C-alpha positions, -999 to +999 in steps of 0.1 A: -335-641+725-335-607+710-363-596+686-372-566+663-406-562+649-418-544+621-455-537+608-471-529+577-509-542+562-525-558+531-559-560+518-573-590+500-605-603+489-612-642+494-641-666+503-640-702+523-652-737+518-668-755+545-695-753+569-673-739+599-671-705+580-707-696+581-712-665+560-672-663+553-680-687+524-691-659+504-667-635+489-653-608+514-627-583+521-601-585+546-576-557+558-546-576+579-522-552+599-491-573+597-461-577+624-431-596+613-409-603+641-370-614+637-354-631+664-318-641+671-299-650+702-268-628+702-270-591+684-249-590+656-216-571+655-236-537+650-255-544+682-287-553+659-310-583+655-315-572+618-315-538+602-348-527+605-352-505+572-342-539+554-367-556+572-393-531+566-385-533+529-387-569+526-423-571+544-435-545+522-424-564+490-437-600+501-472-582+513-471-560+479-473-597+461-507-603+480-520-566+483-554-559+461-559-590+451-586-617+452-571-647+462-597-671+451-583-661+413-547-666+424-533-702+410-512-705+437-540-706+462-563-727+440-580-753+462-567-737+496-589-717+521-568-688+528-572-683+561-554-658+587-535-685+600-525-700+566-516-666+556-495-659+584-474-690+574-472-676+535-456-644+546-433-662+571-421-687+547-420-658+518-397-637+544-377-667+551-369-672+514-356-636+513-335-638+541-319-667+528-313-654+495-297-625+513-320-597+507-314-586+544-279-586+543-255-611+552-259-603+593-296-615+586-283-650+581-275-652+617-313-651+627-328-681+645-364-677+639-392-652+625-428-648+637-457-632+617-490-621+631-517-611+611-545-590+629-577-590+612-595-569+637-587-556+672-601-584+685-589-615+662-555-624+651-535-652+643-494-660+643-471-683+630-436-691+642-411-709+623-369-715+626-347-704+604 
């Protein structure tokens, strides 16, 4: 299996509901470093997994929709604990939608999977992996 990874970051504010979250129940900020890994079993006709420039651009577009937002105020996240794990899935699903829409080129339709890792610090991160 081949893979390429592109990286970017985004910043949000949010709070959580539930005793398990302790002080994170209060509004707080988070800066996430995001790694998006695109996978395929065989390289395409150009011997690449996917165009790195397009992958970088599309990851940036997905993150721009989240960046500098208080997620507690966003209707799509109403009633949702926007944990690192949950946001990794959001980013992966949005990238998958863009791939299926052709935003990363025809060759990207041959991708078999995507993995998104959100690093909330140098000691803690979450990953979500999905098929395409």
